[in-house]
C-alpha positions as CSV (number, residue, x, y, z in Angstrom):
1,M,193.9,119.5,166.5
2,K,190.8,121.4,167.4
3,Y,188.2,121.6,164.6
4,K,185.4,124.1,164.2
5,S,182.1,122.9,165.7
6,T,179.2,121.7,163.7
7,K,177.3,124.9,164.6
8,D,180.2,127.2,163.6
9,V,180.7,125.5,160.2
10,F,177.0,125.5,159.4
11,E,176.5,129.1,160.4
12,Q,179.4,130.0,158.2
13,W,177.9,128.0,155.3
14,I,174.5,129.7,155.7
15,S,176.1,133.2,155.7
16,A,178.3,132.4,152.7
17,F,175.3,130.9,150.8
18,Q,173.1,133.9,151.5
19,S,175.9,136.3,150.4
20,K,176.6,134.1,147.3
21,D,180.3,133.8,148.3
22,V,181.2,130.7,146.3
23,K,184.9,130.8,147.5
24,K,183.8,130.7,151.1
25,I,181.1,128.1,150.5
26,V,183.6,125.7,148.8
27,S,186.2,126.2,151.5
28,L,183.8,124.6,154.0
29,Y,183.6,121.3,152.2
30,H,186.0,118.3,152.4
31,D,187.8,117.7,149.1
32,D,185.8,114.5,148.5
33,A,182.5,115.9,149.9
34,V,179.2,115.1,148.2
35,N,176.4,117.6,147.7
36,W,173.3,115.7,146.8
37,Q,170.3,117.8,145.9
38,I,167.9,114.8,145.9
39,A,166.1,116.1,142.8
40,D,169.4,115.9,140.8
41,R,172.6,113.9,140.3
42,P,175.0,114.4,143.3
43,A,177.9,116.8,142.9
44,E,180.9,114.9,144.0
45,G,184.1,116.7,145.1
46,I,185.0,120.3,145.4
47,K,185.2,120.9,141.6
48,E,181.6,119.7,141.0
49,I,180.3,121.5,144.1
50,R,181.9,124.8,142.9
51,E,180.5,124.3,139.4
52,M,177.0,123.7,140.9
53,M,177.2,126.9,143.1
54,V,178.6,129.1,140.3
55,S,175.9,127.9,137.9
56,F,173.0,128.5,140.3
57,F,174.1,132.0,141.4
58,R,174.9,133.0,137.8
59,S,171.4,131.8,136.6
60,F,169.6,133.3,139.6
61,P,171.7,136.4,140.6
62,D,169.0,137.7,142.9
63,A,168.7,134.3,144.7
64,Y,167.7,134.5,148.4
65,T,167.3,131.9,151.1
66,H,165.8,132.5,154.6
67,A,166.3,129.9,157.4
68,E,163.1,129.0,159.1
69,N,164.4,126.4,161.5
70,I,168.0,125.2,162.2
71,M,168.8,122.1,164.2
72,Y,171.9,120.4,165.4
73,D,172.6,116.9,166.6
74,G,176.2,116.0,167.1
75,A,177.9,115.9,163.7
76,W,174.6,116.8,161.9
77,A,173.1,120.1,161.1
78,S,169.8,120.6,159.3
79,W,167.6,123.4,158.3
80,E,164.2,124.2,156.8
81,W,164.4,127.1,154.4
82,I,162.4,129.3,152.0
83,G,164.1,130.6,148.9
84,G,163.6,132.1,145.6
85,G,165.0,134.1,142.7
86,T,164.6,135.1,139.1
87,F,165.9,132.9,136.2
88,T,167.8,135.6,134.3
89,M,170.7,133.7,132.7
90,D,170.9,130.4,130.9
91,M,171.7,127.4,133.0
92,G,173.7,125.1,130.7
93,D,171.4,124.2,127.8
94,I,168.3,125.5,129.6
95,K,167.3,128.9,128.4
96,A,166.5,131.6,131.0
97,T,162.9,132.6,131.2
98,G,163.0,135.7,133.3
99,K,160.4,134.1,135.7
100,Q,160.6,134.0,139.4
101,F,160.3,131.1,141.9
102,E,159.8,130.7,145.6
103,I,159.9,127.3,147.2
104,R,160.5,125.6,150.5
105,G,163.0,122.9,151.3
106,C,165.2,121.3,153.9
107,G,168.8,120.2,154.0
108,F,171.0,117.9,156.1
109,F,174.7,118.4,156.5
110,L,177.2,115.9,158.0
111,I,180.2,117.8,159.4
112,Q,183.4,116.0,160.2
113,K,186.7,117.4,161.3
114,G,185.4,121.0,160.8
115,K,184.2,120.6,157.2
116,I,181.1,119.4,155.4
117,K,181.4,115.8,154.3
118,L,177.9,115.2,153.0
119,Q,175.0,117.5,152.1
120,R,171.5,116.3,151.2
121,G,168.8,118.8,150.1
122,Y,165.2,118.0,149.6
123,W,163.0,120.4,147.6
124,D,160.1,120.2,145.1
125,K,161.8,120.3,141.6
126,A,158.4,120.0,139.8
127,S,157.1,123.2,141.5
128,W,160.5,124.9,140.8
129,C,160.4,124.1,137.1
130,R,156.7,125.1,136.8
131,Q,157.3,128.4,138.5
132,I,160.4,129.3,136.3
133,G,158.6,128.1,133.2
134,I,160.7,125.2,132.1
135,D,160.0,121.5,131.2
136,L,160.9,119.2,134.1
137,N,162.1,116.6,131.6
138,S,164.6,119.0,130.1
139,T,166.4,119.3,133.5
140,I,166.7,115.5,134.2
141,K,170.2,114.3,133.6
């Protein structure tokens, strides 16, 4: 069986993320994939990854992300990005503030058999919380 290349999968993921297409995003992960945004608890499996994406895009409906650098090395893809948005809807118990953020970060994706197996994202949660006007301690789980 021929699988999609690392580059194809990652380019599809970026496009789906930028267009906030949760159905497409989730279709690019293995059923037991892990999305670990290092500043938070890992989302394990499709259900948790879907919930993470839905929550983020609901809370930040104008979210945007621009790729600054994209790199590939075998089964790995990585990118540096700049992104932002406006906190307009509550995120769980955290009340929306209407404030905007813009931060930089990077992410690493392990792609096996044409799907994402592991994702790790590194970004400054303290700056994000400060910009959107919430207490960092209220977001720690």
